[in-house]
C-alpha positions as CSV (number, residue, x, y, z in Angstrom):
1,M,92.3,76.7,93.8
2,I,92.9,74.2,96.6
3,F,91.8,76.7,99.3
4,F,88.6,77.4,97.3
5,I,87.8,73.7,97.0
6,V,88.5,73.0,100.7
7,F,86.5,76.0,102.0
8,S,83.6,75.6,99.6
9,Y,83.3,71.9,100.2
10,S,83.3,72.5,104.0
11,L,80.1,74.6,103.5
12,T,78.3,71.4,102.6
13,Q,79.4,69.7,105.8
14,P,77.9,70.1,109.3
15,Q,81.1,71.9,110.4
16,T,83.0,74.3,108.2
17,I,86.8,74.2,108.0
18,I,87.0,77.5,110.1
19,E,84.7,76.0,112.7
20,K,86.9,72.9,113.0
21,F,89.9,75.1,113.6
22,A,88.0,77.2,116.2
23,R,86.9,74.0,118.0
24,M,90.5,73.1,118.5
25,N,90.7,76.0,121.1
26,N,87.1,76.0,122.2
27,P,85.1,72.7,121.7
28,Q,81.9,74.4,123.0
29,L,81.1,77.1,120.5
30,P,77.8,79.0,120.9
31,D,75.3,79.0,118.0
32,Q,76.1,82.6,117.2
33,A,79.8,81.8,116.8
34,I,79.0,78.9,114.5
35,R,76.9,81.2,112.3
36,Y,79.8,83.7,112.3
37,K,82.3,81.0,111.3
38,R,80.0,79.8,108.4
39,N,79.7,83.4,107.2
40,V,83.5,83.8,107.3
41,T,83.9,80.6,105.3
42,I,81.4,81.9,102.7
43,F,83.4,85.2,102.5
44,W,86.7,83.4,102.0
45,S,85.2,81.1,99.3
46,L,83.9,84.2,97.4
47,F,87.3,85.9,97.9
48,F,89.1,82.9,96.4
49,I,86.8,83.0,93.4
50,F,87.5,86.7,92.9
51,N,91.2,86.4,93.4
52,G,91.5,83.4,91.1
53,S,89.4,85.1,88.4
54,V,91.6,88.3,88.5
55,A,94.7,86.1,88.5
56,L,93.5,84.3,85.4
57,I,92.6,87.5,83.7
58,T,96.0,88.9,84.3
59,C,97.5,85.7,82.9
60,L,95.3,85.9,79.8
61,L,96.2,89.5,79.2
62,E,99.7,88.3,78.5
63,N,101.1,91.4,80.1
64,M,103.9,90.6,82.5
65,Y,103.6,94.0,84.2
66,W,100.0,93.5,85.3
67,W,100.4,89.9,86.1
68,T,103.4,90.7,88.4
69,I,101.7,93.7,90.0
70,Y,98.5,91.7,90.8
71,N,99.9,88.3,91.6
72,G,103.0,89.5,93.4
73,L,101.6,92.5,95.3
74,I,97.9,93.4,95.1
75,S,96.6,89.9,95.8
76,Y,98.8,89.6,98.9
77,L,97.7,93.1,100.1
78,L,94.1,92.1,99.6
79,I,94.6,88.8,101.6
80,G,96.3,90.8,104.4
81,I,93.6,93.4,104.5
82,C,90.9,90.7,104.6
83,M,92.7,88.8,107.4
84,G,93.2,92.0,109.4
85,M,89.6,93.1,109.0
86,E,88.4,89.6,110.0
87,W,90.6,89.6,113.1
88,L,89.3,93.1,114.1
89,I,85.7,91.9,113.6
90,R,86.4,88.7,115.6
91,Q,87.9,90.7,118.5
92,K,84.7,92.9,118.6
93,F,82.5,89.8,118.2
94,Q,84.2,88.0,121.1
95,R,83.5,90.8,123.6
């Protein structure tokens, strides 16, 4: 929930949270990179909504098996896959 709040709030600011992190390494970002960072922030905000919703549903089902499978395995796999895909896309984008 905290990540969703931070990421989505940053969309209302001139610089998103991801852009602020990127500027720590490269203060002069091109406009194309800024747009990319905003889109990544939107993606993660939507992912946090999805992930939180599924986690809530598994909680409301009152089925310990599904809660454990999703919250202890699937959600982490999804996060890892999303991070890996974003890293691959960023590598291609930077070239």
